Kinemage of the C-alpha trace (Angstrom):
@kinemage 1
@onewidth
@group {chain A} dominant
@subgroup {mainchain}
@vectorlist {calphas} color= white
{ca unk a 1} P -22.578 46.196 -92.304
{ca unk a 2} L -20.228 48.307 -94.494
{ca unk a 3} L -22.375 48.926 -97.606
{ca unk a 4} L -21.153 47.110 -100.608
{ca unk a 5} L -17.566 47.051 -99.650
{ca unk a 6} L -15.769 43.637 -99.217
{ca unk a 7} L -14.481 42.807 -95.716
{ca unk a 8} L -11.480 40.566 -94.861
{ca unk a 9} L -12.487 38.226 -92.013
{ca unk a 10} L -9.512 36.009 -92.177
{ca unk a 11} L -11.711 33.177 -92.379
{ca unk a 12} L -12.518 30.455 -95.240
{ca unk a 13} L -16.074 30.240 -94.208
{ca unk a 14} L -18.650 32.884 -93.063
{ca unk a 15} L -21.983 32.470 -91.672
{ca unk a 16} L -24.649 35.220 -91.400
{ca unk a 17} L -23.601 38.759 -90.391
{ca unk a 18} L -25.924 40.241 -87.877
{ca unk a 19} L -25.748 44.086 -87.245
{ca unk a 20} L -26.137 45.546 -83.687
{ca unk a 21} L -29.568 46.149 -82.063
{ca unk a 22} L -31.007 43.308 -84.266
{ca unk a 23} L -33.963 41.164 -82.985
{ca unk a 24} L -34.577 37.847 -84.463
{ca unk a 25} L -37.655 35.786 -83.588
{ca unk a 26} L -37.693 32.100 -82.624
{ca unk a 27} L -37.020 29.757 -85.411
{ca unk a 28} L -35.352 31.913 -87.995
{ca unk a 29} L -33.329 30.522 -90.556
{ca unk a 30} L -30.476 32.039 -92.636
{ca unk a 31} L -28.459 31.358 -95.629
{ca unk a 32} L -24.703 31.472 -94.998
{ca unk a 33} L -23.110 34.904 -96.112
{ca unk a 34} L -26.451 36.612 -95.421
{ca unk a 35} L -26.051 40.389 -94.049
{ca unk a 36} L -28.778 41.773 -91.610
{ca unk a 37} L -28.556 45.585 -91.326
{ca unk a 38} L -28.276 47.166 -87.731
{ca unk a 39} L -31.586 47.773 -86.004
{ca unk a 40} L -33.465 45.313 -87.985
{ca unk a 41} L -36.382 42.887 -86.638
{ca unk a 42} L -36.680 39.543 -88.311
{ca unk a 43} L -40.150 37.880 -87.335
{ca unk a 44} L -40.177 34.363 -86.017
{ca unk a 45} L -40.431 31.346 -88.395
{ca unk a 46} L -38.753 33.657 -91.097
{ca unk a 47} L -36.081 32.096 -93.600
{ca unk a 48} L -33.656 34.927 -94.599
{ca unk a 49} L -32.093 34.158 -98.135
{ca unk a 50} L -31.105 37.697 -99.127
{ca unk a 51} L -29.450 40.718 -97.209
{ca unk a 52} L -31.727 42.760 -95.254
{ca unk a 53} L -31.262 46.487 -95.214
{ca unk a 54} L -30.630 48.645 -91.993
{ca unk a 55} L -33.725 49.272 -89.950
{ca unk a 56} L -35.900 46.850 -91.724
{ca unk a 57} L -38.725 44.521 -90.477
{ca unk a 58} L -38.619 41.263 -92.334
{ca unk a 59} L -41.236 38.389 -92.180
{ca unk a 60} L -42.580 35.563 -94.178
{ca unk a 61} L -45.960 35.805 -95.584
{ca unk a 62} L -47.192 32.814 -97.992
{ca unk a 63} L -43.559 31.529 -98.088
{ca unk a 64} L -42.154 35.007 -99.440
{ca unk a 65} L -39.846 37.010 -97.341
{ca unk a 66} L -41.301 40.703 -97.177
{ca unk a 67} L -39.167 43.578 -96.048
{ca unk a 68} L -40.414 46.724 -95.044
{ca unk a 69} L -39.242 49.778 -92.608
{ca unk a 70} L -38.989 48.891 -89.140
{ca unk a 71} L -40.990 51.504 -87.089
{ca unk a 72} L -39.940 50.094 -83.784
{ca unk a 73} L -36.999 50.766 -81.688
{ca unk a 74} L -35.058 48.061 -79.903
{ca unk a 75} L -35.202 48.241 -76.195
{ca unk a 76} L -31.999 50.089 -74.451
{ca unk a 77} L -30.018 47.941 -72.169
{ca unk a 78} L -31.947 49.636 -69.048
{ca unk a 79} L -35.198 48.446 -70.254
{ca unk a 80} L -33.873 44.881 -71.236
{ca unk a 81} L -32.212 44.940 -67.783
{ca unk a 82} L -35.619 44.898 -65.857
{ca unk a 83} L -36.630 41.475 -67.265
{ca unk a 84} L -33.328 39.748 -65.929
{ca unk a 85} L -33.369 37.905 -62.747
């Protein structure tokens, strides 16, 4: 994400824009054009209909998207590598 600055993509349509080191749970839905900040975690079954700030934890509760600070770091490539065959 680049703050509130407009970015030229060269495309007529844009899907979601997802920052680096993000983690998305299973069955996450997103509106087109939504931006998810780097280092964020989106809980499974969530529907993202608004931009998510950098290093946020978002989850659905009673049908409402709740966003708070993400206190957990994403595992590094070495850590993720031990789970690969």
